[in-house]
C-alpha positions as CSV (number, residue, x, y, z in Angstrom):
1,M,-17.3,4.6,-7.0
2,T,-14.0,2.9,-7.8
3,D,-10.5,3.3,-6.5
4,S,-9.3,3.5,-10.1
5,N,-6.5,5.7,-11.3
6,L,-8.3,6.0,-14.6
7,P,-10.2,9.2,-15.5
8,P,-13.8,9.1,-14.2
9,E,-15.3,9.8,-17.7
10,L,-13.4,6.7,-19.0
11,I,-14.8,4.5,-16.2
12,E,-18.3,5.9,-16.7
13,A,-18.1,5.2,-20.5
14,A,-16.9,1.6,-19.8
15,R,-19.7,1.1,-17.3
16,R,-22.2,2.0,-20.0
17,V,-20.6,-0.3,-22.5
18,V,-20.7,-3.2,-20.0
19,E,-24.3,-2.6,-18.9
20,E,-25.7,-2.1,-22.4
21,N,-23.9,-5.0,-24.0
22,R,-25.0,-7.2,-21.0
23,A,-28.6,-6.1,-21.6
24,A,-28.3,-6.9,-25.3
25,G,-26.6,-10.2,-24.7
26,L,-23.5,-9.3,-26.7
27,R,-19.8,-10.0,-26.2
28,I,-17.1,-7.5,-27.2
29,A,-13.5,-7.4,-28.2
30,V,-11.0,-4.6,-28.8
31,A,-7.9,-4.4,-31.0
32,E,-5.8,-1.5,-29.6
33,S,-2.7,0.1,-30.9
34,C,-2.1,3.7,-29.9
35,T,-4.3,3.3,-26.7
36,G,-2.0,0.5,-25.5
37,G,-4.7,-1.3,-23.5
38,L,-6.4,1.7,-22.1
39,V,-9.8,0.6,-23.4
40,S,-9.3,-2.9,-22.0
41,A,-8.2,-1.5,-18.7
42,A,-11.3,0.7,-18.4
43,L,-13.6,-2.2,-19.3
44,T,-12.0,-4.5,-16.7
45,E,-12.4,-1.8,-14.0
46,I,-16.2,-2.6,-14.1
47,P,-17.4,-5.4,-11.9
48,G,-19.0,-8.1,-14.0
49,S,-17.2,-7.0,-17.2
50,S,-16.3,-10.7,-17.8
51,E,-19.9,-11.3,-18.8
52,V,-19.4,-9.1,-22.0
53,F,-15.6,-8.5,-22.5
54,E,-14.2,-11.3,-24.5
55,A,-10.7,-10.2,-25.5
56,G,-8.3,-7.3,-25.8
57,F,-5.6,-7.4,-28.4
58,I,-2.7,-5.0,-27.8
59,T,-1.0,-4.8,-31.2
60,Y,1.3,-1.9,-31.0
61,A,3.9,-3.3,-33.6
62,N,2.9,-4.1,-37.2
63,E,4.2,-7.7,-36.6
64,A,1.7,-8.0,-33.8
65,K,-1.1,-6.7,-36.0
66,M,-0.2,-9.3,-38.6
67,G,0.5,-12.2,-36.1
68,M,-2.3,-11.7,-33.6
69,L,-5.1,-10.3,-35.8
70,G,-4.2,-11.5,-39.3
71,V,-3.8,-8.0,-40.8
72,P,-2.3,-8.6,-44.2
73,S,1.3,-7.2,-44.7
74,D,0.3,-5.7,-48.0
75,V,-2.4,-3.6,-46.2
76,L,0.2,-2.3,-43.8
77,E,2.8,-1.7,-46.6
78,T,0.3,0.0,-48.9
79,F,-1.8,2.1,-46.5
80,G,0.3,2.2,-43.3
81,A,-0.6,1.3,-39.7
82,V,-2.7,4.4,-39.3
83,S,-5.3,3.9,-42.0
84,V,-8.9,2.9,-42.5
85,A,-7.8,-0.3,-44.2
86,T,-5.6,-1.4,-41.3
87,A,-8.2,-0.4,-38.6
88,W,-10.8,-2.4,-40.5
89,A,-8.5,-5.4,-40.8
90,M,-7.8,-5.1,-37.1
91,A,-11.5,-5.0,-36.2
92,Q,-12.2,-8.0,-38.4
93,G,-9.3,-9.8,-36.8
94,A,-10.7,-9.2,-33.3
95,I,-13.9,-10.9,-34.4
96,Q,-12.2,-13.7,-36.2
97,H,-9.8,-14.5,-33.3
98,S,-12.4,-14.4,-30.5
99,S,-16.0,-15.3,-30.1
100,A,-17.1,-11.7,-29.7
101,D,-20.1,-10.3,-31.4
102,I,-18.6,-6.8,-31.8
103,G,-15.0,-5.8,-32.4
104,V,-13.6,-2.3,-32.3
105,A,-10.1,-1.3,-33.4
106,I,-8.0,1.8,-32.6
107,T,-4.8,2.8,-34.4
108,G,-3.2,6.2,-34.4
109,I,-0.4,8.7,-33.7
110,A,-0.4,9.8,-30.1
111,G,2.9,11.7,-30.4
112,P,4.8,13.6,-29.5
113,G,6.7,12.4,-32.6
114,G,5.7,10.1,-35.5
115,G,3.3,12.4,-37.3
116,S,3.6,13.6,-40.9
117,E,1.9,16.2,-43.0
118,K,-0.7,13.7,-44.2
119,K,-1.0,12.0,-40.8
120,P,-0.2,14.6,-38.1
121,V,0.0,13.8,-34.4
122,G,-3.5,13.3,-33.1
123,T,-4.7,11.3,-36.1
124,V,-6.6,8.2,-34.9
125,V,-8.5,5.7,-37.0
126,F,-11.3,3.6,-35.6
127,A,-13.2,0.6,-37.1
128,R,-16.2,-1.4,-35.8
129,A,-16.9,-4.9,-37.0
130,S,-19.9,-7.1,-36.2
131,R,-19.9,-10.9,-36.4
132,S,-23.4,-10.6,-38.0
133,G,-22.3,-7.8,-40.4
134,D,-21.1,-7.9,-43.9
135,P,-17.2,-8.0,-43.9
136,D,-17.3,-5.9,-47.1
137,D,-19.4,-3.1,-45.4
138,V,-16.5,-1.1,-43.8
139,V,-17.5,0.8,-40.7
140,A,-14.4,3.0,-40.1
141,D,-13.4,6.6,-39.8
142,K,-10.4,8.8,-39.2
143,R,-10.4,11.5,-36.4
144,E,-8.1,14.4,-36.0
145,F,-7.9,15.2,-32.3
146,G,-5.0,17.6,-32.8
147,D,-1.8,17.7,-30.9
148,L,-3.4,17.7,-27.4
149,G,-0.5,15.8,-25.8
150,R,0.0,12.0,-25.7
151,G,-2.2,11.3,-22.7
152,A,-5.1,13.5,-23.9
153,I,-5.0,11.9,-27.4
154,R,-5.0,8.4,-25.9
155,L,-7.9,9.4,-23.6
156,Q,-10.0,10.8,-26.5
157,A,-9.3,7.8,-28.6
158,A,-10.3,5.4,-25.8
159,L,-13.6,7.4,-25.2
160,C,-14.4,7.2,-28.9
161,A,-13.7,3.5,-29.0
162,L,-15.9,2.9,-26.0
163,E,-18.7,4.8,-27.7
164,L,-18.3,2.4,-30.7
165,L,-18.5,-0.6,-28.4
166,L,-22.1,0.2,-27.5
167,P,-24.6,-2.2,-29.0
168,T,-26.0,0.8,-31.1
169,P,-23.3,3.5,-31.3
170,S,-24.6,7.1,-31.4
171,P,-24.3,8.8,-34.8
172,A,-21.8,11.2,-33.0
173,A,-19.4,8.3,-32.5
174,F,-17.6,9.3,-35.7
175,G,-18.5,13.0,-35.3
176,E,-16.6,15.8,-33.5
177,P,-14.1,14.9,-30.8
178,T,-15.1,15.2,-27.2
179,P,-13.6,18.4,-25.8
180,P,-10.7,17.7,-23.5
181,V,-11.3,18.0,-19.8
182,A,-9.4,21.0,-18.3
């Protein structure tokens, strides 16, 4: 039991990430945009997380994505910040700018504004990179959580990212969104 202000399901998912990566001997890093550090906050709530959590990059602005993670400006200009190409570049950057074995990136539109017809509020893109993986083998997907409200979208995105940080993510990690908690 923690005295955290974070939702219990987020803490439990983070605990599982820490425990399973510790058992597997893996270190992890996250590159967060729309979640603004929520994934990193959940991970650091877990005692002993320093054994597996290498780095958290909060890259809300495009300039930060380019400067901290090395996302190419032409990727941002061509595809936009909320795209598979950007998420993949962010995940690769998290690996390249840390000594982590696994990097997960999250970028999306939490709302209430900022959406468009092609990328409505609730659109979130995730990517997972592995230091031992092939950088040309893109592991990324776009999720449509719907306009659940800013907090709920960020929570769903963080839960999905934590699932992707597991040593072996479940096939459902890129499947249907977790139903919101009432």
